[in-house]
MARLONU-291392 format. One line per field, with one value per residue: residue number from 1; residue in three letters; x, y, z of N, C-alpha, C in turn. Coordinates in steps of 0.05 Angstrom, whole numbers. Each point is the difference from the previous one (the first is absolute). Layout:
BEGIN
nr	c(NUM | ...)
rest	c(ALA | ...)
neast	c(X | ...)
nnorth	c(Y | ...)
nup	c(Z | ...)
caeast	c(X | ...)
canorth	c(Y | ...)
caup	c(Z | ...)
ceast	c(X | ...)
cnorth	c(Y | ...)
cup	c(Z | ...)
REM end
This chain:
BEGIN
nr	c(1 | 2 | 3 | 4 | 5 | 6 | 7 | 8 | 9 | 10 | 11 | 12 | 13 | 14 | 15 | 16 | 17 | 18 | 19 | 20 | 21 | 22 | 23 | 24 | 25 | 26 | 27 | 28 | 29 | 30 | 31 | 32 | 33 | 34 | 35 | 36 | 37 | 38 | 39 | 40 | 41 | 42 | 43 | 44 | 45 | 46 | 47 | 48 | 49 | 50 | 51 | 52 | 53 | 54 | 55 | 56 | 57 | 58 | 59 | 60 | 61 | 62 | 63 | 64 | 65 | 66 | 67 | 68 | 69 | 70 | 71 | 72 | 73 | 74 | 75 | 76 | 77 | 78 | 79 | 80 | 81 | 82 | 83 | 84 | 85 | 86 | 87 | 88 | 89 | 90 | 91 | 92 | 93 | 94 | 95 | 96 | 97 | 98 | 99 | 100 | 101 | 102 | 103 | 104 | 105 | 106 | 107 | 108 | 109 | 110 | 111 | 112 | 113 | 114 | 115 | 116 | 117 | 118 | 119 | 120 | 121 | 122 | 123 | 124 | 125 | 126 | 127 | 128 | 129 | 130 | 131 | 132 | 133 | 134 | 135 | 136 | 137 | 138 | 139 | 140 | 141 | 142 | 143 | 144 | 145 | 146 | 147 | 148 | 149 | 150 | 151 | 152 | 153 | 154 | 155 | 156 | 157 | 158 | 159 | 160 | 161 | 162 | 163 | 164 | 165 | 166 | 167 | 168 | 169 | 170 | 171 | 172 | 173 | 174 | 175 | 176 | 177 | 178 | 179 | 180 | 181 | 182 | 183 | 184 | 185 | 186 | 187 | 188 | 189 | 190 | 191 | 192 | 193 | 194 | 195 | 196 | 197 | 198 | 199 | 200 | 201 | 202 | 203 | 204 | 205 | 206 | 207 | 208 | 209 | 210 | 211 | 212)
rest	c(MET | THR | LYS | SER | LYS | ARG | THR | ARG | SER | THR | PRO | LEU | ALA | ALA | VAL | PRO | HIS | GLU | THR | PHE | ALA | ASN | ALA | LEU | GLY | GLN | PRO | VAL | ASP | SER | ALA | GLU | VAL | ARG | ALA | VAL | ILE | ASP | ALA | LEU | GLY | GLY | ALA | TYR | GLU | VAL | ARG | ALA | LEU | GLU | PRO | SER | ALA | ALA | ARG | TYR | ASP | PRO | ASP | VAL | ALA | ARG | THR | ALA | ALA | TRP | ASP | PHE | PRO | ALA | ALA | PRO | PRO | ALA | ASN | GLY | ARG | VAL | ALA | THR | HIS | VAL | GLY | VAL | ARG | ASP | ASP | THR | VAL | VAL | TRP | ILE | THR | LEU | SER | SER | VAL | LEU | VAL | ASP | GLY | VAL | THR | SER | ASP | GLN | ALA | VAL | PHE | LEU | ARG | LEU | PRO | HIS | GLY | ASP | GLU | GLU | VAL | PHE | ARG | PRO | ARG | GLY | SER | ASP | TRP | ASN | TRP | ALA | PRO | ALA | ILE | VAL | ARG | ARG | GLY | THR | ALA | TYR | LEU | LEU | ASP | LEU | ASP | VAL | GLY | GLN | GLY | HIS | TRP | ASP | GLY | ASN | TYR | LYS | PHE | PRO | LEU | THR | PRO | ARG | GLN | ALA | GLU | ASP | LEU | ARG | ALA | ASP | PRO | LEU | LEU | TYR | ARG | GLU | VAL | TRP | ASP | ALA | LEU | VAL | ARG | ILE | CYS | GLN | SER | GLY | ARG | PHE | LEU | ASP | ASP | PRO | LYS | THR | LEU | PRO | ASP | ASP | ALA | GLN | ALA | VAL | ILE | ASP | ALA | ARG | CYS | GLY | ARG | GLY)
neast	c(514 | 6 | 9 | -16 | 15 | -15 | -12 | -27 | 11 | -3 | -21 | -14 | 3 | -21 | 4 | 2 | -26 | -11 | 10 | -7 | -32 | 16 | -11 | -38 | 9 | 11 | 24 | 7 | 12 | -37 | -4 | -6 | 14 | 12 | -11 | -6 | 37 | 7 | -17 | 15 | 13 | 11 | 2 | 0 | -15 | 27 | -22 | 17 | -25 | -17 | 4 | -18 | -13 | -4 | 23 | 3 | 24 | 19 | -23 | -16 | -3 | -5 | -19 | 10 | -4 | 3 | 2 | -24 | 18 | 6 | -10 | -31 | -4 | -6 | -17 | 20 | 7 | -2 | 17 | 0 | -7 | 24 | -17 | 25 | -6 | 20 | 2 | -21 | -7 | -14 | 2 | -21 | 1 | -24 | -1 | -33 | 11 | 11 | -24 | 9 | -23 | 22 | -36 | 4 | -16 | 3 | 21 | 20 | -7 | 14 | -10 | 19 | -16 | -19 | -28 | -5 | -3 | -20 | 16 | -7 | -22 | 3 | -20 | -19 | -17 | 10 | 1 | -23 | 7 | -9 | 30 | 8 | 2 | 10 | -8 | 17 | -2 | 16 | 3 | 3 | -24 | 1 | -20 | 5 | -30 | 3 | -25 | 0 | -27 | 3 | 17 | 5 | 14 | 13 | 4 | 18 | -3 | 30 | -2 | 7 | 5 | 18 | 8 | -5 | 22 | 17 | -2 | 2 | 25 | -3 | -36 | 19 | 15 | -22 | -14 | 11 | 9 | -24 | -10 | 22 | -3 | -22 | 7 | 13 | -19 | -11 | 22 | 3 | 19 | -24 | -18 | 14 | 8 | -9 | 21 | -14 | -18 | 20 | 18 | -9 | -14 | 22 | 9 | -25 | 0 | 29 | -13 | -28 | 11 | 17 | 13 | -6)
nnorth	c(-80 | 10 | -23 | 14 | 16 | 21 | -2 | -16 | 15 | 25 | 1 | -9 | 28 | 3 | 5 | 32 | 0 | 29 | -4 | -22 | 13 | 17 | -28 | 3 | -15 | -5 | 5 | -24 | 21 | 8 | 31 | -2 | -15 | 19 | 21 | -14 | -5 | 15 | 2 | -17 | 22 | -4 | -20 | -4 | -10 | -2 | -1 | -15 | 21 | -24 | -18 | 16 | -22 | 25 | 14 | 20 | 23 | 16 | 23 | -15 | -19 | 28 | -5 | 18 | -18 | 20 | -21 | 3 | -18 | 29 | 14 | 12 | -20 | -7 | -29 | -10 | 13 | 26 | -1 | 24 | 8 | 12 | 17 | -5 | 24 | -6 | -8 | -4 | 16 | -29 | -8 | 2 | -25 | 6 | 0 | -1 | -24 | -8 | 1 | 28 | -8 | -24 | -14 | -6 | -30 | 4 | -5 | 14 | 10 | 2 | 2 | 3 | 13 | -25 | 5 | -24 | 4 | -3 | -3 | -26 | -10 | -21 | 9 | -5 | -16 | 6 | 26 | -13 | 14 | 15 | -1 | 29 | 12 | 6 | 26 | -1 | 23 | -8 | -23 | -23 | -6 | -24 | 9 | -30 | -4 | -16 | -11 | -7 | 1 | 5 | 19 | 23 | -11 | 20 | -4 | 11 | 0 | 5 | 20 | 0 | 26 | -12 | -13 | 27 | 13 | -34 | 3 | 22 | -6 | -32 | -8 | -21 | 21 | 11 | -17 | -11 | 32 | 1 | -17 | 13 | 20 | -4 | -16 | 18 | 16 | -15 | 1 | -34 | 8 | 21 | -13 | -26 | 24 | 25 | -5 | -25 | 20 | 31 | -27 | -13 | 23 | 11 | -14 | 3 | 27 | -4 | -23 | 8 | 15 | -12 | 15 | -1)
nup	c(206 | 28 | 19 | -2 | 18 | -2 | 25 | 4 | 23 | 0 | 13 | -22 | 5 | -1 | -32 | -17 | -17 | 2 | 32 | -3 | -2 | 9 | 2 | 0 | -12 | 27 | 3 | 3 | -4 | -5 | 17 | -23 | -17 | 11 | -6 | -21 | -11 | 10 | -15 | -19 | 12 | -25 | 19 | -26 | -3 | -30 | -7 | -26 | -11 | 2 | -28 | 4 | 20 | 9 | -4 | -15 | 8 | -26 | 4 | 4 | -24 | -4 | 17 | 21 | 15 | 17 | 7 | 25 | 4 | -3 | -15 | 10 | 7 | -23 | -7 | 3 | -28 | -4 | -6 | 18 | -25 | -19 | -18 | -12 | -27 | -10 | 23 | 1 | 27 | -5 | 20 | 23 | 10 | 23 | 24 | 1 | 21 | -29 | -6 | 10 | 12 | -3 | 9 | -24 | 1 | -17 | -16 | -2 | -31 | -2 | -16 | -11 | -13 | -9 | 1 | 1 | -18 | 2 | -19 | 4 | -6 | -8 | -22 | 12 | -6 | -23 | 20 | 11 | 20 | -24 | 1 | 17 | -24 | 20 | 7 | 10 | -4 | -11 | 23 | -23 | 11 | -1 | 1 | 7 | -3 | 16 | -11 | 31 | 1 | 28 | -15 | -3 | -13 | 16 | -20 | -9 | -26 | 5 | -16 | -16 | -5 | -11 | 23 | 14 | -16 | -2 | 17 | -1 | -11 | 8 | -3 | -22 | -8 | 5 | -10 | -19 | 2 | -7 | -19 | -11 | 2 | -9 | -23 | -9 | 1 | -16 | -4 | 2 | -12 | -9 | 6 | 5 | -12 | 12 | 8 | -9 | 11 | 10 | -1 | 0 | 14 | 16 | -2 | 6 | 24 | 4 | 1 | 15 | 15 | 5 | -1 | -22)
caeast	c(-25 | 11 | -17 | 7 | 20 | -14 | -22 | -16 | -12 | -33 | -16 | -5 | -18 | -14 | 8 | -24 | 6 | 19 | 27 | -7 | -1 | 19 | 25 | -4 | 11 | 22 | 24 | 7 | 15 | -12 | -1 | -32 | -3 | 14 | -30 | -15 | 11 | 0 | -25 | -5 | 19 | 21 | 11 | -7 | 7 | -17 | -8 | -17 | -17 | 2 | -28 | -35 | -10 | -23 | 0 | 27 | 1 | 31 | 13 | -13 | 28 | 31 | -10 | 15 | -15 | 10 | -14 | 13 | -14 | -9 | -28 | -17 | -17 | -17 | -21 | 5 | 12 | 27 | 26 | -4 | 28 | 6 | 6 | 23 | 11 | 27 | 9 | -24 | -22 | -21 | -22 | 5 | -18 | 8 | -20 | -13 | 10 | 16 | -11 | -14 | -21 | -22 | 0 | -4 | 23 | 6 | 19 | 1 | 6 | 11 | 14 | 7 | -20 | 17 | 1 | -9 | -14 | -14 | -3 | 0 | -8 | -15 | -25 | -19 | -10 | 26 | 17 | 1 | 28 | 32 | 16 | 0 | 32 | 6 | 30 | 14 | 19 | 8 | 6 | -19 | -13 | -21 | -15 | -9 | -9 | 4 | -10 | 17 | -18 | -17 | 5 | 3 | 34 | 4 | 23 | 12 | 24 | 11 | -2 | 16 | -24 | -6 | -12 | -25 | -16 | -7 | -17 | -13 | -9 | 5 | -10 | 7 | 27 | -5 | -16 | 26 | 20 | -16 | 1 | 26 | 0 | -14 | 11 | 20 | -16 | -10 | 18 | 14 | 18 | -4 | -17 | 26 | 15 | -16 | 27 | 11 | -20 | 5 | 7 | -29 | -16 | 15 | 8 | -25 | -3 | 23 | 15 | -28 | -12 | 21 | 12 | 0)
canorth	c(4 | -15 | -8 | 14 | -13 | 10 | -9 | 20 | -28 | 15 | -4 | 14 | 15 | 11 | 21 | 13 | -14 | 15 | -10 | -25 | 8 | 14 | -13 | -8 | 15 | 16 | -19 | -8 | 10 | 18 | -4 | -16 | -23 | -3 | 4 | -30 | -18 | 6 | 2 | -34 | -13 | 10 | -25 | -15 | -35 | 2 | -32 | -5 | -14 | -14 | 1 | -21 | -18 | 19 | 26 | 4 | 20 | 7 | 18 | -17 | -15 | 10 | 9 | -12 | 5 | 4 | -10 | 14 | -16 | 17 | 5 | -13 | -11 | 30 | 0 | -28 | -25 | 6 | 12 | 29 | 8 | 18 | -18 | 10 | -7 | 19 | 17 | 17 | -12 | 8 | -15 | -15 | -22 | -2 | -7 | 15 | 18 | 22 | 26 | 20 | 5 | -23 | -6 | -19 | -21 | 3 | 12 | 31 | -11 | 24 | -1 | 8 | -8 | 3 | 20 | -15 | 13 | -22 | 8 | -13 | -31 | -9 | 0 | -19 | -28 | -16 | 4 | -4 | -6 | 0 | 15 | 12 | 13 | 24 | 13 | 18 | 24 | -5 | -23 | -18 | -26 | -24 | -1 | -22 | -15 | -31 | -11 | -19 | -24 | 5 | 24 | 11 | 18 | 23 | 4 | 18 | -9 | 17 | -1 | 20 | 17 | -12 | -25 | 13 | 10 | -14 | -17 | 13 | 0 | -26 | -11 | -27 | 8 | 10 | -21 | -14 | 8 | 8 | -23 | -16 | 11 | -13 | -27 | 5 | 4 | -25 | -34 | -5 | 8 | 25 | -6 | -5 | 11 | 14 | 16 | -2 | 9 | 20 | 3 | -15 | 19 | 20 | -24 | -7 | 31 | 11 | -15 | 11 | 34 | 14 | -1 | 39)
caup	c(28 | 21 | 25 | 33 | 23 | 19 | 11 | 20 | 19 | 12 | -19 | -22 | 3 | -27 | -5 | -13 | -34 | -18 | -6 | -14 | -30 | -10 | -10 | -36 | -24 | 6 | -3 | 25 | 13 | 5 | 27 | 2 | 6 | 19 | 30 | 4 | 11 | 29 | 12 | -1 | 20 | -8 | -15 | -21 | -28 | -17 | -19 | -23 | -8 | -19 | -16 | 3 | -19 | 1 | -3 | -11 | -3 | 2 | 21 | 29 | -7 | 6 | 33 | 21 | 24 | 29 | 26 | 27 | 25 | 38 | -10 | 3 | -28 | -4 | 4 | 18 | -13 | -18 | 25 | -8 | -24 | -11 | -24 | -12 | -31 | -19 | 23 | 6 | 15 | -16 | 18 | 19 | 29 | 27 | 23 | 1 | 23 | 0 | -11 | 13 | -4 | -18 | 15 | -9 | 0 | -26 | -18 | -17 | -21 | -17 | -28 | -29 | -24 | -28 | -23 | -22 | -20 | -22 | -26 | -26 | 11 | -27 | 4 | -14 | 20 | 0 | 17 | 28 | 14 | -4 | 3 | -9 | -1 | 21 | 2 | 37 | -9 | -29 | -9 | -12 | 16 | -10 | 29 | -4 | 20 | -6 | 25 | 10 | 10 | 20 | 5 | -23 | -3 | -23 | -15 | -17 | -16 | -25 | -31 | -19 | -11 | -25 | 9 | 12 | -28 | -17 | 14 | -7 | -28 | -7 | 23 | 1 | 21 | 21 | 9 | 8 | 23 | 16 | 6 | 9 | 29 | 18 | 0 | 14 | 27 | 10 | 2 | 27 | -2 | 17 | 21 | 9 | 2 | -11 | -9 | -32 | -12 | -21 | -20 | -9 | -15 | -25 | -26 | -20 | -12 | -18 | -24 | -20 | -4 | -5 | 12 | 1)
ceast	c(19 | -22 | 12 | 1 | -12 | -18 | -8 | -14 | -27 | -25 | 0 | -23 | -19 | 2 | -24 | 8 | 20 | 32 | 0 | 2 | 17 | 34 | 5 | 17 | 29 | 24 | 5 | 27 | -4 | -3 | -38 | 6 | 25 | -17 | -15 | 6 | 3 | -26 | -13 | 18 | 28 | 11 | -19 | 13 | -7 | -2 | -18 | -27 | -1 | -27 | -21 | -8 | -32 | -1 | 36 | -7 | 26 | 11 | 0 | 37 | 29 | 2 | 18 | -19 | 18 | -15 | 17 | -9 | 4 | -29 | -19 | -9 | -19 | -21 | -1 | 12 | 25 | 17 | -10 | 29 | -11 | 8 | 16 | 0 | 19 | 3 | -22 | -26 | -25 | -25 | 10 | -21 | 16 | -21 | -7 | 6 | 23 | -2 | -22 | -30 | -16 | 0 | -13 | 30 | 3 | 21 | -8 | 15 | 14 | 14 | -2 | -24 | 21 | 0 | -10 | -15 | -10 | 0 | -12 | -19 | -21 | -31 | -19 | -8 | 28 | 23 | -4 | 26 | 24 | 17 | -2 | 35 | -6 | 30 | 9 | 22 | 8 | -6 | -35 | 0 | -25 | -14 | -18 | -16 | -7 | -14 | 19 | -12 | -7 | 17 | 4 | 30 | -1 | 35 | 14 | 26 | 11 | -10 | 18 | -19 | -1 | -23 | -29 | -24 | -4 | -27 | -34 | -20 | -3 | -17 | 2 | 25 | -9 | -12 | 28 | 10 | -17 | -2 | 24 | 6 | -16 | 4 | 31 | -6 | -12 | 14 | 12 | 30 | 3 | -9 | 27 | 19 | 2 | 26 | 0 | -24 | 11 | 22 | -16 | -11 | 15 | 8 | -24 | -4 | 10 | -3 | -22 | 6 | 39 | 25 | -3 | -13)
cnorth	c(-22 | 0 | 28 | -18 | 9 | -17 | 21 | -21 | 15 | -5 | 24 | 24 | 4 | 33 | 3 | -17 | 7 | -13 | -18 | 14 | 18 | -11 | -19 | 15 | 11 | -21 | -10 | 17 | 29 | -3 | -3 | -26 | -13 | -1 | -24 | -16 | 3 | 1 | -31 | -22 | 8 | -33 | -12 | -25 | 17 | -26 | 15 | -6 | -21 | 6 | -21 | -15 | 9 | 21 | 2 | 29 | 0 | 18 | -17 | -17 | 12 | 13 | -20 | 7 | 7 | -15 | 13 | -18 | 7 | 0 | -21 | -20 | 22 | -17 | -31 | -20 | 8 | 29 | 35 | -2 | 24 | -21 | 22 | -9 | 15 | 25 | 21 | -21 | 0 | -16 | 5 | -7 | 11 | -8 | 27 | 26 | 20 | 28 | 8 | 2 | -20 | -23 | -35 | -18 | -8 | 7 | 28 | -5 | 37 | -6 | 22 | 2 | -7 | 16 | -9 | 7 | -24 | 10 | -16 | -23 | -9 | 0 | -23 | -24 | -22 | -4 | 11 | -4 | 5 | 20 | 30 | 15 | 25 | 15 | 2 | 14 | -3 | -29 | -9 | -23 | -12 | -11 | -18 | -15 | -28 | -18 | -31 | -25 | 18 | 29 | 8 | 19 | 22 | 6 | 28 | -1 | 29 | -1 | 29 | 19 | -17 | -26 | 2 | 4 | -16 | -23 | 21 | -1 | -17 | -7 | -29 | -8 | 1 | -25 | -17 | -2 | -5 | -42 | -12 | 9 | -14 | -26 | 6 | 5 | -27 | -21 | 0 | 10 | 26 | -5 | -10 | 18 | 28 | 21 | 1 | 10 | 19 | -9 | -28 | 20 | 12 | -20 | -4 | 19 | 1 | -24 | 1 | 31 | 1 | 15 | 45 | 12)
cup	c(7 | 20 | 25 | 23 | 23 | 16 | 25 | 25 | 10 | -27 | -23 | -1 | -24 | -6 | -17 | -22 | -12 | -7 | -18 | -29 | -8 | -9 | -30 | -16 | -2 | -2 | 25 | 16 | 1 | 31 | 5 | 10 | 23 | 23 | 1 | 11 | 33 | 13 | 5 | 15 | -11 | -21 | -19 | -17 | -18 | -19 | -26 | -5 | -27 | -10 | 14 | -22 | -10 | -15 | -11 | -17 | -3 | 20 | 28 | 5 | 9 | 27 | 13 | 29 | 20 | 22 | 21 | 21 | 28 | -7 | 9 | -39 | -22 | 4 | 20 | -20 | -14 | 16 | -18 | -16 | -13 | -33 | -15 | -20 | -2 | 25 | -2 | 12 | -23 | 17 | 27 | 17 | 14 | 17 | 9 | 32 | -3 | -8 | 18 | -15 | -10 | 18 | -8 | 4 | -31 | -7 | -10 | -16 | -18 | -32 | -15 | -18 | -23 | -23 | -30 | -23 | -22 | -31 | -18 | 12 | -24 | 15 | -8 | 4 | 3 | 10 | 27 | 15 | -17 | 11 | -4 | 0 | 20 | -8 | 25 | -7 | -19 | -16 | 0 | 20 | -13 | 28 | -1 | 25 | -2 | 24 | -3 | 13 | 23 | 3 | -28 | -1 | -26 | -6 | -10 | -4 | -18 | -20 | -9 | -18 | -28 | -2 | 2 | -26 | -18 | 15 | 1 | -30 | -13 | 19 | 0 | 22 | 26 | 14 | 3 | 22 | 37 | 15 | 10 | 30 | 19 | 10 | 28 | 37 | 16 | -7 | 22 | -1 | 19 | 22 | 15 | 5 | -9 | -15 | -33 | -14 | -17 | -23 | -20 | -17 | -20 | -21 | -10 | -16 | -30 | -17 | -16 | -10 | -10 | 26 | -5 | 18)
REM end
């Protein structure tokens, strides 16, 4: 992904909502995505997304943002941008003035659905707020909500099919992994540097569940 060199001096015109919606799920070299890039002024800067101290999803961590400096801000705080993962558009955030028929001053968000399916969650009074095992396509994730004081964090950690099965079969192992991940998510190390979370969490899961 490289920075486009084109610029546009005339104001950006509003275009139909379908122009942006049709780009979701399309490869970056497709006609649908080229139409969006042109509608947003042509020039963009590519930047990597980093894990948040309140949220982590391995798919989001693999996403790059294309920021369009010539386009109006999406909501006064963030630039109009397109999210690209594995050379495919997975979300678009843009100013409402760029979309025909939208009069709100809020941002317009278009996102591909994750399609997460919960396959297991421990039940009972001893398991309040227990994480769930979810399936996303053929992949398994441990979906964990963690109170961080004045906000709640949500974190999804990859599991192999064997790890997911072992957790379902062993309540003590489930509790051990859950407690260890909560400690990581609330640690000073993570809050100071959210980029440490994926490796630290994977090390805990592998140490307790194995790598199989």
